[in-house]
Kinemage of the C-alpha trace (Angstrom):
@kinemage 1
@onewidth
@group {chain A} dominant
@subgroup {mainchain}
@vectorlist {calphas} color= white
{ca met a 1} P -137.047 -66.680 76.565
{ca glu a 2} L -136.323 -62.961 76.945
{ca glu a 3} L -135.633 -63.352 80.681
{ca lys a 4} L -133.292 -66.230 79.983
{ca trp a 5} L -131.373 -64.166 77.429
{ca ser a 6} L -131.227 -61.291 79.931
{ca arg a 7} L -129.676 -63.579 82.549
{ca val a 8} L -127.129 -64.922 80.068
{ca phe a 9} L -126.279 -61.388 78.931
{ca gly a 10} L -125.994 -60.186 82.544
{ca lys a 11} L -123.585 -63.000 83.445
{ca glu a 12} L -121.455 -62.294 80.369
{ca leu a 13} L -121.464 -58.570 81.158
{ca lys a 14} L -120.177 -59.308 84.662
{ca lys a 15} L -117.531 -61.709 83.367
{ca val a 16} L -116.288 -59.237 80.752
{ca ser a 17} L -116.148 -56.389 83.296
{ca phe a 18} L -114.059 -58.396 85.782
{ca met a 19} L -111.643 -59.390 83.010
{ca ala a 20} L -111.390 -55.929 81.449
{ca ala a 21} L -110.378 -54.006 84.603
{ca pro a 22} L -107.029 -55.800 85.229
{ca met a 23} L -106.412 -55.924 81.470
{ca val a 24} L -106.626 -52.116 81.265
{ca ala a 25} L -104.275 -51.800 84.262
{ca leu a 26} L -101.828 -54.154 82.515
{ca met a 27} L -101.905 -51.994 79.362
{ca val a 28} L -101.135 -48.889 81.419
{ca leu a 29} L -98.169 -50.575 83.124
{ca gln a 30} L -96.750 -51.661 79.743
{ca tyr a 31} L -96.854 -48.040 78.585
{ca leu a 32} L -95.315 -46.698 81.810
{ca tyr a 33} L -92.060 -48.624 81.199
{ca tyr a 34} L -91.182 -46.252 78.374
{ca phe a 35} L -92.924 -43.244 79.893
{ca val a 36} L -90.777 -43.336 83.052
{ca ala a 37} L -87.563 -43.738 81.027
{ca ile a 38} L -88.470 -40.824 78.724
{ca ile a 39} L -89.367 -38.549 81.661
{ca met a 40} L -86.015 -39.203 83.345
{ca val a 41} L -84.102 -38.713 80.100
{ca gly a 42} L -85.977 -35.416 79.676
{ca his a 43} L -84.031 -34.066 82.666
{ca leu a 44} L -80.767 -34.628 80.783
{ca gly a 45} L -81.593 -31.955 78.224
{ca glu a 46} L -83.513 -31.257 75.042
{ca leu a 47} L -81.173 -33.242 72.769
{ca ser a 48} L -81.430 -36.443 74.833
{ca leu a 49} L -85.201 -36.120 75.105
{ca ser a 50} L -85.590 -35.528 71.364
{ca gly a 51} L -83.293 -38.453 70.559
{ca val a 52} L -85.089 -40.945 72.816
{ca ser a 53} L -88.519 -39.727 71.660
{ca met a 54} L -87.432 -40.146 68.033
{ca ala a 55} L -85.972 -43.590 68.771
{ca asn a 56} L -89.114 -44.633 70.628
{ca ser a 57} L -91.228 -43.725 67.605
{ca phe a 58} L -88.790 -45.412 65.179
{ca thr a 59} L -88.466 -48.660 67.149
{ca ser a 60} L -92.235 -48.835 67.662
{ca val a 61} L -93.007 -48.399 63.972
{ca thr a 62} L -90.265 -50.713 62.659
{ca gly a 63} L -90.272 -53.383 65.350
{ca phe a 64} L -92.578 -53.521 68.330
{ca cys a 65} L -95.855 -52.907 66.503
{ca phe a 66} L -94.991 -55.676 64.010
{ca leu a 67} L -94.141 -58.164 66.787
{ca leu a 68} L -97.294 -57.191 68.670
{ca gly a 69} L -99.319 -57.830 65.520
{ca leu a 70} L -97.703 -61.215 64.855
{ca thr a 71} L -98.372 -62.457 68.392
{ca ser a 72} L -101.998 -61.324 68.054
{ca gly a 73} L -102.436 -64.367 65.807
{ca leu a 74} L -102.106 -66.436 69.010
{ca glu a 75} L -105.355 -64.880 70.234
{ca thr a 76} L -107.120 -66.928 67.554
{ca leu a 77} L -105.011 -70.076 67.773
{ca cys a 78} L -104.527 -70.361 71.552
{ca gly a 79} L -107.957 -68.958 72.380
{ca gln a 80} L -109.821 -71.451 70.216
{ca ala a 81} L -107.576 -74.357 71.278
{ca tyr a 82} L -108.252 -73.557 74.941
{ca gly a 83} L -112.001 -73.375 74.310
{ca ala a 84} L -111.820 -76.782 72.609
{ca glu a 85} L -109.888 -78.142 75.628
{ca gln a 86} L -106.912 -79.017 73.417
{ca tyr a 87} L -104.568 -77.716 76.069
{ca gln a 88} L -101.363 -79.202 74.632
{ca lys a 89} L -101.815 -77.056 71.536
{ca leu a 90} L -101.437 -73.858 73.609
{ca gly a 91} L -97.872 -74.830 74.485
{ca ile a 92} L -97.076 -75.808 70.903
{ca tyr a 93} L -98.398 -72.500 69.526
{ca thr a 94} L -96.510 -70.547 72.216
{ca tyr a 95} L -93.200 -72.217 71.369
{ca thr a 96} L -93.931 -71.666 67.675
{ca ser a 97} L -94.491 -67.971 68.346
{ca ile a 98} L -91.247 -67.563 70.306
{ca ile a 99} L -89.141 -69.323 67.642
{ca ser a 100} L -90.831 -67.490 64.746
{ca leu a 101} L -90.551 -64.065 66.385
{ca thr a 102} L -86.911 -64.630 67.313
{ca leu a 103} L -86.149 -65.159 63.619
{ca val a 104} L -88.128 -62.014 62.740
{ca cys a 105} L -86.142 -60.024 65.339
{ca leu a 106} L -82.840 -60.645 63.503
{ca pro a 107} L -83.488 -58.419 60.429
{ca ile a 108} L -85.177 -55.807 62.646
{ca ser a 109} L -82.026 -55.701 64.813
{ca ile a 110} L -79.880 -55.042 61.748
{ca leu a 111} L -82.252 -52.243 60.717
{ca trp a 112} L -81.940 -50.610 64.159
{ca ile a 113} L -78.140 -50.542 63.899
{ca phe a 114} L -78.565 -48.066 61.042
{ca thr a 115} L -81.145 -45.912 62.839
{ca asp a 116} L -79.133 -42.701 62.463
{ca lys a 117} L -78.576 -43.149 58.724
{ca ile a 118} L -82.260 -43.928 58.107
{ca leu a 119} L -83.446 -40.917 60.127
{ca ile a 120} L -80.978 -38.571 58.418
{ca leu a 121} L -82.110 -39.963 55.057
{ca ile a 122} L -85.704 -38.907 55.783
{ca gly a 123} L -84.622 -35.416 56.797
{ca gln a 124} L -84.132 -35.616 60.579
{ca asp a 125} L -81.521 -33.596 62.466
{ca pro a 126} L -78.128 -35.451 62.528
{ca ser a 127} L -77.440 -34.810 66.241
{ca ile a 128} L -80.911 -36.066 67.244
{ca ser a 129} L -80.476 -39.057 64.911
{ca glu a 130} L -77.184 -40.009 66.612
{ca glu a 131} L -78.851 -39.934 70.042
{ca ala a 132} L -81.706 -42.026 68.658
{ca gln a 133} L -79.209 -44.573 67.311
{ca lys a 134} L -77.587 -44.995 70.747
{ca phe a 135} L -80.934 -45.757 72.341
{ca ser a 136} L -82.060 -48.056 69.494
{ca ile a 137} L -78.883 -50.153 69.443
{ca tyr a 138} L -78.892 -50.739 73.206
{ca leu a 139} L -82.611 -51.531 73.048
{ca ile a 140} L -82.038 -54.484 70.680
{ca pro a 141} L -82.022 -57.095 73.540
{ca asn a 142} L -85.486 -55.851 74.522
{ca leu a 143} L -86.714 -56.768 71.047
{ca phe a 144} L -86.068 -60.450 71.833
{ca phe a 145} L -87.430 -60.158 75.390
{ca tyr a 146} L -90.536 -58.484 73.943
{ca ala a 147} L -91.045 -61.397 71.539
{ca ile a 148} L -90.988 -63.899 74.428
{ca leu a 149} L -93.048 -61.654 76.702
{ca gln a 150} L -95.831 -61.100 74.170
{ca ser a 151} L -95.970 -64.851 73.473
{ca phe a 152} L -96.301 -65.527 77.227
{ca ile a 153} L -98.974 -62.834 77.534
{ca arg a 154} L -101.088 -64.355 74.745
{ca tyr a 155} L -100.649 -67.826 76.259
{ca leu a 156} L -101.901 -66.612 79.652
{ca gln a 157} L -104.611 -64.207 78.533
{ca thr a 158} L -106.352 -66.791 76.340
{ca gln a 159} L -106.766 -68.833 79.556
{ca ser a 160} L -108.100 -65.706 81.334
{ca leu a 161} L -105.028 -65.724 83.617
{ca ile a 162} L -104.745 -61.934 83.683
{ca leu a 163} L -103.955 -61.228 87.350
{ca pro a 164} L -100.582 -63.104 87.327
{ca met a 165} L -99.479 -60.911 84.393
{ca leu a 166} L -100.606 -57.784 86.236
{ca tyr a 167} L -98.658 -58.772 89.397
{ca ser a 168} L -95.565 -59.598 87.339
{ca tyr a 169} L -95.646 -56.245 85.540
{ca leu a 170} L -96.264 -54.423 88.798
{ca ala a 171} L -93.277 -56.109 90.478
{ca ser a 172} L -90.919 -55.436 87.557
{ca phe a 173} L -92.191 -51.852 87.281
{ca cys a 174} L -91.371 -51.226 90.951
{ca leu a 175} L -87.837 -52.373 90.111
{ca his a 176} L -87.803 -50.366 86.875
{ca ile a 177} L -88.143 -46.924 88.506
{ca pro a 178} L -85.027 -47.088 90.755
{ca leu a 179} L -83.154 -48.962 88.030
{ca cys a 180} L -83.768 -46.096 85.585
{ca trp a 181} L -82.611 -43.539 88.136
{ca ile a 182} L -79.404 -45.459 89.006
{ca leu a 183} L -78.375 -46.183 85.407
{ca ile a 184} L -79.294 -42.773 83.957
{ca phe a 185} L -78.122 -40.438 86.738
{ca lys a 186} L -75.910 -42.239 89.273
{ca leu a 187} L -73.889 -44.266 86.755
{ca lys a 188} L -74.193 -41.410 84.227
{ca leu a 189} L -75.091 -43.758 81.360
{ca glu a 190} L -77.788 -41.282 80.275
{ca val a 191} L -79.609 -42.429 77.081
{ca ile a 192} L -77.845 -45.807 77.111
{ca gly a 193} L -78.880 -46.248 80.761
{ca ala a 194} L -82.537 -45.726 79.833
{ca ala a 195} L -82.335 -48.497 77.235
{ca leu a 196} L -80.503 -50.842 79.628
{ca ala a 197} L -83.119 -50.238 82.348
{ca ile a 198} L -85.911 -51.206 79.934
{ca asn a 199} L -83.943 -54.320 78.916
{ca met a 200} L -83.399 -55.427 82.512
{ca ser a 201} L -86.998 -54.806 83.560
{ca ser a 202} L -88.297 -56.763 80.561
{ca phe a 203} L -85.895 -59.611 81.351
{ca val a 204} L -87.169 -59.739 84.943
{ca asn a 205} L -90.724 -59.835 83.603
{ca val a 206} L -89.868 -62.737 81.279
{ca ile a 207} L -88.305 -64.654 84.186
{ca leu a 208} L -91.285 -64.050 86.497
{ca leu a 209} L -93.870 -65.114 83.919
{ca gly a 210} L -91.677 -68.031 82.838
{ca phe a 211} L -91.528 -69.330 86.421
{ca tyr a 212} L -95.286 -68.887 86.800
{ca ile a 213} L -96.005 -70.833 83.611
{ca lys a 214} L -93.571 -73.602 84.587
{ca tyr a 215} L -94.601 -74.089 88.218
{ca ser a 216} L -98.146 -72.763 88.668
{ca ser a 217} L -100.952 -75.301 89.076
{ca ala a 218} L -103.176 -72.967 86.989
{ca cys a 219} L -101.033 -73.813 83.924
{ca glu a 220} L -100.787 -77.532 84.677
{ca lys a 221} L -103.119 -78.693 81.887
{ca ala a 222} L -101.716 -76.343 79.245
{ca arg a 223} L -98.070 -76.225 80.347
{ca pro a 224} L -95.829 -75.816 77.259
{ca val a 225} L -93.865 -78.902 76.279
{ca phe a 226} L -91.474 -78.649 73.361
{ca ser a 227} L -91.953 -81.114 70.496
{ca met a 228} L -91.185 -81.308 66.774
{ca glu a 229} L -94.806 -80.348 66.112
{ca val a 230} L -93.730 -76.785 66.925
{ca phe a 231} L -92.006 -76.518 63.530
{ca ser a 232} L -94.981 -77.924 61.614
{ca thr a 233} L -97.247 -75.161 62.979
{ca ile a 234} L -95.028 -72.241 61.880
{ca lys a 235} L -96.967 -71.861 58.628
{ca glu a 236} L -100.277 -71.838 60.510
{ca phe a 237} L -98.901 -69.276 62.971
{ca phe a 238} L -97.891 -66.875 60.199
{ca ser a 239} L -101.192 -67.396 58.354
{ca phe a 240} L -102.887 -65.665 61.295
{ca gly a 241} L -99.940 -63.572 62.515
{ca ile a 242} L -99.184 -61.687 59.298
{ca pro a 243} L -102.778 -60.447 58.727
{ca ser a 244} L -102.922 -59.510 62.438
{ca ala a 245} L -99.666 -57.563 62.064
{ca leu a 246} L -100.990 -55.804 58.973
{ca met a 247} L -104.173 -54.856 60.822
{ca ile a 248} L -102.208 -53.168 63.598
{ca cys a 249} L -99.343 -51.733 61.537
{ca leu a 250} L -101.486 -50.231 58.765
{ca glu a 251} L -103.448 -48.230 61.318
{ca trp a 252} L -100.356 -47.319 63.389
{ca trp a 253} L -98.456 -46.148 60.315
{ca ala a 254} L -101.415 -44.008 59.178
{ca tyr a 255} L -101.157 -42.008 62.422
{ca glu a 256} L -97.405 -41.576 61.920
{ca ile a 257} L -98.028 -40.306 58.363
{ca ile a 258} L -100.459 -37.692 59.709
{ca ile a 259} L -97.857 -36.475 62.227
{ca phe a 260} L -95.267 -36.308 59.432
{ca leu a 261} L -97.659 -34.310 57.204
{ca ser a 262} L -98.319 -31.856 60.035
{ca gly a 263} L -94.620 -30.945 59.932
{ca leu a 264} L -95.038 -29.834 56.293
{ca leu a 265} L -97.812 -27.329 57.087
{ca pro a 266} L -97.333 -23.561 57.487
{ca asn a 267} L -96.455 -22.870 61.140
{ca pro a 268} L -95.489 -26.515 61.682
{ca lys a 269} L -94.555 -26.005 65.340
{ca leu a 270} L -98.138 -25.004 66.213
{ca glu a 271} L -99.827 -27.612 64.033
{ca thr a 272} L -97.580 -30.450 65.223
{ca ser a 273} L -98.035 -29.409 68.868
{ca val a 274} L -101.834 -29.375 68.566
{ca leu a 275} L -101.987 -32.725 66.766
{ca ser a 276} L -99.523 -34.257 69.246
{ca ile a 277} L -101.791 -33.170 72.119
{ca cys a 278} L -104.827 -34.668 70.360
{ca phe a 279} L -102.928 -37.917 69.702
{ca ser a 280} L -101.793 -38.007 73.332
{ca ile a 281} L -105.396 -37.716 74.584
{ca thr a 282} L -106.710 -40.416 72.247
{ca tyr a 283} L -103.698 -42.642 73.061
{ca phe a 284} L -104.300 -42.464 76.820
{ca his a 285} L -107.969 -43.248 76.291
{ca ala a 286} L -107.133 -46.214 74.014
{ca phe a 287} L -105.972 -48.293 77.003
{ca ile a 288} L -109.611 -48.846 78.032
{ca pro a 289} L -111.033 -50.009 74.672
{ca phe a 290} L -107.831 -51.989 73.976
{ca gly a 291} L -108.410 -53.882 77.217
{ca leu a 292} L -112.009 -54.491 76.167
{ca gly a 293} L -110.875 -55.556 72.694
{ca thr a 294} L -108.511 -58.097 74.228
{ca val a 295} L -111.320 -59.449 76.400
{ca ala a 296} L -113.538 -59.665 73.293
{ca ser a 297} L -110.824 -61.696 71.573
{ca ile a 298} L -110.469 -64.036 74.580
{ca arg a 299} L -114.173 -64.645 75.067
{ca val a 300} L -115.034 -65.038 71.364
{ca ser a 301} L -112.115 -67.380 70.606
{ca asn a 302} L -112.805 -69.505 73.707
{ca glu a 303} L -116.502 -69.906 72.888
{ca leu a 304} L -115.919 -70.631 69.201
{ca gly a 305} L -113.285 -73.219 70.100
{ca ala a 306} L -115.751 -74.781 72.526
{ca gly a 307} L -118.358 -74.907 69.746
{ca asn a 308} L -120.681 -72.357 71.378
{ca pro a 309} L -121.636 -69.903 68.593
{ca lys a 310} L -124.474 -68.283 70.530
{ca ala a 311} L -122.269 -67.680 73.555
{ca ala a 312} L -119.669 -66.055 71.258
{ca lys a 313} L -122.332 -63.708 69.907
{ca val a 314} L -123.455 -62.789 73.433
{ca ala a 315} L -119.813 -62.040 74.335
{ca val a 316} L -119.575 -59.635 71.375
{ca leu a 317} L -122.759 -57.839 72.457
{ca ala a 318} L -121.569 -57.576 76.073
{ca val a 319} L -118.188 -56.100 75.111
{ca met a 320} L -119.691 -53.632 72.637
{ca phe a 321} L -122.303 -52.579 75.216
{ca ile a 322} L -119.592 -51.720 77.763
{ca ala a 323} L -117.489 -50.025 75.048
{ca thr a 324} L -120.471 -47.897 73.977
{ca val a 325} L -121.249 -46.752 77.529
{ca glu a 326} L -117.570 -45.940 78.147
{ca ile a 327} L -117.037 -43.918 74.963
{ca ile a 328} L -120.242 -41.915 75.502
{ca ile a 329} L -119.054 -40.882 78.973
{ca val a 330} L -115.473 -40.067 77.891
{ca ser a 331} L -116.347 -38.306 74.612
{ca thr a 332} L -118.996 -36.148 76.335
{ca thr a 333} L -116.547 -35.217 79.092
{ca ile a 334} L -113.849 -34.269 76.575
{ca phe a 335} L -116.283 -32.154 74.535
{ca phe a 336} L -117.429 -30.129 77.549
{ca cys a 337} L -113.846 -29.772 78.829
{ca arg a 338} L -112.404 -28.842 75.414
{ca his a 339} L -111.565 -25.263 76.466
{ca ile a 340} L -109.318 -26.383 79.330
{ca leu a 341} L -107.760 -29.549 77.834
{ca gly a 342} L -104.931 -27.656 76.157
{ca asn a 343} L -103.864 -26.097 79.474
{ca val a 344} L -102.732 -29.520 80.699
{ca tyr a 345} L -100.129 -29.642 77.916
{ca ser a 346} L -99.284 -26.003 77.146
{ca asn a 347} L -99.352 -22.469 78.578
{ca glu a 348} L -99.547 -20.864 75.129
{ca lys a 349} L -102.990 -19.395 74.409
{ca glu a 350} L -102.761 -20.129 70.685
{ca val a 351} L -102.175 -23.834 71.320
{ca val a 352} L -104.961 -24.012 73.938
{ca asp a 353} L -107.435 -22.290 71.565
{ca his a 354} L -106.548 -24.627 68.678
{ca val a 355} L -107.055 -27.683 70.900
{ca ala a 356} L -110.474 -26.282 71.901
{ca asp a 357} L -111.360 -25.917 68.188
{ca met a 358} L -110.564 -29.604 67.762
{ca gly a 359} L -112.917 -30.566 70.638
{ca phe a 360} L -115.767 -31.971 68.539
{ca leu a 361} L -113.411 -33.918 66.245
{ca leu a 362} L -111.509 -35.222 69.271
{ca ser a 363} L -114.753 -36.466 70.864
{ca leu a 364} L -115.702 -38.131 67.593
{ca ser a 365} L -112.288 -39.833 67.456
{ca ile a 366} L -112.800 -41.205 70.977
{ca ile a 367} L -116.111 -42.757 69.882
{ca leu a 368} L -114.709 -44.253 66.684
{ca asp a 369} L -111.529 -45.561 68.353
{ca gly a 370} L -113.529 -47.236 71.112
{ca leu a 371} L -115.778 -48.999 68.610
{ca gln a 372} L -113.073 -50.081 66.176
{ca ile a 373} L -110.701 -51.428 68.858
{ca gly a 374} L -113.523 -53.560 70.278
{ca leu a 375} L -114.483 -54.799 66.807
{ca ser a 376} L -110.830 -55.528 65.988
{ca gly a 377} L -110.708 -57.734 69.091
{ca val a 378} L -113.721 -59.635 67.744
{ca ala a 379} L -111.861 -60.053 64.440
{ca arg a 380} L -108.820 -61.554 66.192
{ca gly a 381} L -110.969 -63.896 68.265
{ca thr a 382} L -112.951 -65.052 65.241
{ca gly a 383} L -109.964 -65.474 62.958
{ca trp a 384} L -110.828 -63.068 60.140
{ca gln a 385} L -107.777 -60.853 60.554
{ca his a 386} L -107.247 -60.952 56.771
{ca leu a 387} L -110.542 -59.084 56.324
{ca gly a 388} L -109.467 -56.616 59.026
{ca ala a 389} L -106.231 -55.955 57.130
{ca tyr a 390} L -108.168 -55.187 53.934
{ca val a 391} L -110.505 -52.920 55.922
{ca asn a 392} L -107.603 -50.913 57.408
{ca leu a 393} L -105.858 -50.676 54.040
{ca ser a 394} L -109.017 -49.320 52.413
{ca ala a 395} L -110.042 -47.041 55.290
{ca phe a 396} L -106.708 -45.327 55.890
{ca tyr a 397} L -104.823 -45.501 52.588
{ca leu a 398} L -107.603 -45.261 49.997
{ca val a 399} L -109.794 -42.854 51.983
{ca gly a 400} L -108.366 -41.373 55.205
{ca thr a 401} L -104.805 -40.288 54.394
{ca pro a 402} L -105.463 -39.006 50.814
{ca phe a 403} L -108.549 -37.104 52.035
{ca ala a 404} L -106.495 -35.635 54.908
{ca ala a 405} L -103.810 -34.421 52.482
{ca val a 406} L -106.415 -32.781 50.212
{ca leu a 407} L -108.147 -31.022 53.104
{ca ala a 408} L -104.889 -29.847 54.683
{ca phe a 409} L -102.906 -28.728 51.635
{ca val a 410} L -105.455 -28.092 48.845
{ca leu a 411} L -108.389 -26.708 50.833
{ca his a 412} L -106.000 -25.157 53.401
{ca leu a 413} L -107.731 -26.566 56.500
{ca lys a 414} L -104.269 -27.326 57.883
{ca gly a 415} L -104.130 -29.475 61.049
{ca lys a 416} L -107.904 -29.657 61.343
{ca gly a 417} L -108.030 -30.996 57.778
{ca leu a 418} L -105.540 -33.749 58.672
{ca trp a 419} L -107.643 -34.783 61.653
{ca ile a 420} L -110.889 -34.697 59.626
{ca gly a 421} L -109.213 -37.056 57.133
{ca leu a 422} L -108.212 -39.372 59.968
{ca val a 423} L -111.754 -39.312 61.393
{ca thr a 424} L -113.139 -40.076 57.925
{ca gly a 425} L -110.821 -43.090 57.635
{ca ser a 426} L -111.835 -44.278 61.111
{ca thr a 427} L -115.517 -43.905 60.181
{ca val a 428} L -115.048 -46.101 57.108
{ca gln a 429} L -113.133 -48.588 59.261
{ca val a 430} L -115.896 -48.800 61.896
{ca val a 431} L -118.663 -49.108 59.280
{ca leu a 432} L -116.881 -51.949 57.460
{ca leu a 433} L -115.927 -53.820 60.651
{ca ser a 434} L -119.500 -53.428 61.946
{ca leu a 435} L -120.910 -54.831 58.707
{ca ile a 436} L -118.554 -57.822 58.782
{ca thr a 437} L -119.369 -58.511 62.453
{ca ser a 438} L -123.139 -58.165 62.012
{ca leu a 439} L -123.102 -60.453 58.956
{ca thr a 440} L -120.921 -63.090 60.638
{ca asn a 441} L -122.367 -66.575 60.644
{ca trp a 442} L -121.358 -67.601 64.172
{ca his a 443} L -122.358 -71.229 63.674
{ca lys a 444} L -120.067 -71.404 60.632
{ca gln a 445} L -117.217 -69.717 62.511
{ca ala a 446} L -117.574 -72.241 65.341
{ca ser a 447} L -117.442 -75.064 62.776
{ca lys a 448} L -114.265 -73.630 61.273
{ca ala a 449} L -112.677 -73.297 64.703
{ca arg a 450} L -113.487 -76.905 65.572
{ca glu a 451} L -112.265 -78.163 62.199
{ca arg a 452} L -109.033 -76.260 62.646
{ca ile a 453} L -108.371 -77.973 65.966
{ca phe a 454} L -110.049 -81.320 65.426
{ca asp a 455} L -113.245 -82.800 64.033
{ca gly a 456} L -115.969 -82.105 66.554
{ca asp a 457} L -119.585 -81.263 67.002
{ca ile a 458} L -121.029 -77.921 67.977
{ca arg a 459} L -122.947 -77.716 71.181
{ca asp a 460} L -126.317 -75.980 71.054
{ca thr a 461} L -126.486 -73.552 73.954
{ca ser a 462} L -129.995 -72.367 73.240
């Protein structure tokens, strides 16, 4: 029996590894779209760089993270439908997502038109706010492209069709680099050119993936066909999408609050610089566990939809095993390199020394982030995003952020106090998500998945 389980676990481990590698590469490419544009804008001057950086943060918090969260509901719906071989439902859910997100984009677009007024209202520099508004307004088309793109991505990834997405992103990214250079520098459109380049590259990506979905034989069984059933599933889409959005946004916003609080500390330039470096390191690392979390969502949802509760449990163990090995290696490396990490970002000794002081906390954050992102993927695949939303609300807003404020401003631990508060919130998050996952009745979850799609029996894979 033990040997049989070992073989099953080994096969799942191999499957997860082969899926995770291109998924991580895809995440990196998605990030590089904005990274390349910001780097080129940085050569225009400090004002342009500050404006685009501010706009990037504003549009992410008010728009993209919410859309990303809403489409994460498809990981449950499409993933379980695919596992149950109800292929027509994948197309219905994908159309539902595109229509629903398009409607959501309308109020967000109006909000972005007033970017400068909102930023000035919260105390930002007027000249930087005006630059941010330019970028935000011209980025509005990308909001709609992003809605379609994320819906396509969920449709494809729940079928484990990851390589076509990677090739599409790679092709559009190769176009994106010269496009940015031409629009920003040659046509002298500057900040507006950066936004237009992102729009065009996203549009190309939508077209490429759209053609693949329409004409590829790999999508033949699940090819989207529009029907009136699309409108009847909008309620079901939002029932999973809204909790998924809350899961992502509550955590994302907590990090933004910490950055904002760092600006209120004595010597804010130093404290904000150090925390920004720490956030940058954890953000770059997050691509790996986020890829693993997505794979966890795919595998768990597919197996639950197929009525294979034991296989779903094995998938969770395989993903968490890889995540644990990865975070041990990375966190150990960061801890032993803590004295030189700051040199990558700054030449100032004070900044480098402060980053070194944060070494242990930074390593701990890497561990916690790796675990919670993997567990969050399990939550999306299983369909208990509503519990994940409650967990994030409790962890970051009842514990993490208040504790960070007390440590930083009352006990005068400054930036280190803010990060300790964040680590405390992440610890609570991981503990609660681990408890929920370990107490999950997989047989019951498989039953729910089957009932959601159709009445069916659960296969015993023992």
